[in-house]
C-alpha positions in Angstrom: 39.3 51.4 104.5 37.5 52.1 101.5 33.5 52.8 101.7 33.3 49.3 100.2 34.9 47.5 102.7 33.0 48.6 105.5 29.7 47.6 104.4 31.7 44.2 103.5 31.4 44.2 99.8 34.9 43.4 98.3 35.8 43.2 94.6 34.5 40.2 92.5 37.5 39.2 90.3 35.9 38.0 87.1 36.6 33.8 86.6 39.6 33.1 84.6 38.7 32.4 80.6 37.7 28.7 80.7 38.5 26.6 77.5 36.2 25.4 75.1 33.4 22.9 77.0 34.1 19.3 76.1 30.6 17.4 76.2 30.9 13.7 76.5 28.4 11.6 75.0 28.2 7.9 76.1 25.9 5.7 73.5 24.2 3.3 74.8 22.0 0.6 72.5 18.4 0.6 73.5 18.6 -3.2 74.7 21.2 -2.9 77.0 19.6 0.5 78.4 16.0 -2.0 78.6 18.2 -4.5 80.2 19.8 -2.3 82.9 16.6 -0.6 83.5 14.8 -4.1 84.3 17.7 -5.7 86.0 17.8 -8.4 83.4 20.9 -10.0 81.8 20.5 -11.1 78.4 20.7 -14.9 79.9 17.8 -14.4 81.4 15.9 -13.0 78.1 17.4 -16.2 76.4 16.1 -18.7 79.3 12.6 -17.3 80.3 9.4 -16.4 78.2 8.3 -14.4 81.0 11.4 -12.4 81.2 11.4 -12.3 77.4 7.9 -10.7 77.1 8.4 -8.3 79.9 12.3 -6.8 78.1 10.4 -7.3 74.9 7.5 -4.9 76.4 10.0 -2.5 77.6 11.7 -2.5 74.3 8.3 -1.5 72.8 7.8 1.3 75.2 11.4 2.6 74.6 10.9 2.6 70.7 7.0 4.3 70.9 8.7 7.1 73.4 11.6 7.7 71.4 9.4 8.1 68.2 6.9 10.4 69.3 9.7 12.7 70.9 11.0 12.6 67.7 7.7 13.7 66.6 6.9 16.3 68.7 10.3 18.0 68.2 9.5 18.2 64.4 5.9 19.5 65.0 7.6 22.4 67.1 10.3 23.2 64.5 7.6 23.3 61.6 5.2 25.0 63.8 6.4 27.1 66.5 3.1 28.9 67.7 1.4 25.6 68.1 -1.7 26.4 65.8 
């Protein structure tokens, strides 16, 4: 027995080289995302003014968050030190 086997150490084989990693991107429209989040359908939005206002509020919130995250990312690129 080799010295490493006595202590429970065995040679570790490197994993086989994998091919290029593939990234799958699922594109969803903002309205579809909001409807899925609220659990409403487009028929609910058309038929009920209350649901329409609810979905509109979440859609505006979605737009605000997207724009704010874009602005923050651009500010980090322009001024990485945060001064």
